[in-house]
C-alpha angles and dihedrals in degrees: 000000000000133000091242090056091056091050092048092047092052091047092053092045091053099039095040088207131091090211096053094039092050090051091048091051093044094236135112118267094246091056090051092050091050092049093051092046091053090048092052090049091052092049091042091225137092110251099187139038107219121207131169091261109026145022115223131186119247120222088265089050092052091052093047093048093066092050093046092052092049091049093050091046091052092049092048090050089049091053090050091050091052091049090050092052093048091048090044093238083132137359143101137269122196119192131179128196136183116251119268095027105194123253093244089071101065098196095164090057092051091047090051092050091049092049092052090053097041109023094163094062113097111226125203122189127187136173128218148132117301095250092054092048092050091053092050093049091048091052092043094243084124127037095203139008131196114211144132114295094237090058098048114123125253115256093025124114115237138191123198110237100168140020119183129172117237116237136183114269116199140140118284088247095053115119091245098043095099095044117116090221140346137209128227088247089062090052099046093093096048127103108247133210111204145153122275116267111287096023134101118327095339097110092048094051093044090052092049093055093042093052089050090052091242135131126210136198117247109205097170133021116192138174102221136053098229093058091045092054093045091054091051091046089056091053097249093131146323129264141199108228141154111286097243091050091057092044089058086073094047111165092025098057133041120223118217125180122234120241129204096016136065114219110174121174105218118190122200137186111225134196142168117287127245119296121244092243091061095252115158115280091233136021118244098268097048090044091053092048092048089053090053092050092051090045091054091049091053092048090053093042092238101122 
């Protein structure tokens, strides 16, 4: 049984004429007759009583007409629903981010811009560790995830949306605060304040010291950026953080460039790769949000 047969059956039931029904369906009368005959054979019941003047439904035809109309109505509603999702008149967008997302990625501003353009799309935002976010993107529990590039999951597509150099953050009275630049060797003996393993810039800083063959002292390990900055402000240690993050505490923290090493915190937005059947990589709402993220990065000169 095919969709066209249902439409042709309903047309004939309503027009009560093969000529008018065939015209309504834009087919020749013989093709309509053949289609109805095949439908009756499949249902093993006559659906119409044919006379020289009129075409009337049988009892079986009357019963089938209600079902055919409901089926066509459901399919038409389904087509409308698909069109609404593609046009973002409805739909959902699920985004994940690592904790302590830096200030130079203004996610709330992008979310606000997206909501103004597409107010009917339901947006869900969650935070978590990079590994958890990667798993959720891979299983399509999340459409997109924003996280450091070195923690992006294998097999996922990613787009760089920010790249910020790490600098030394210390109090203005620290012995290195007035230096034009410092090396990792000069910092090896300092007490550090850093994120817990798996959060923020921790992996990037650990790798930098490891590749230089150096060890450092971790005095404090925290899970959020505000606490980290407060500890450094109070002179309880130094930290390596993105430049704009340190500048957010201008007057309370000194910013010193690194020398002899490039530590750049690159943030990416990741998503599931293309399907084997050639389906679009992203649905309409995630694709539009990704475009806004990349647009913001270009405006700020960070991608």
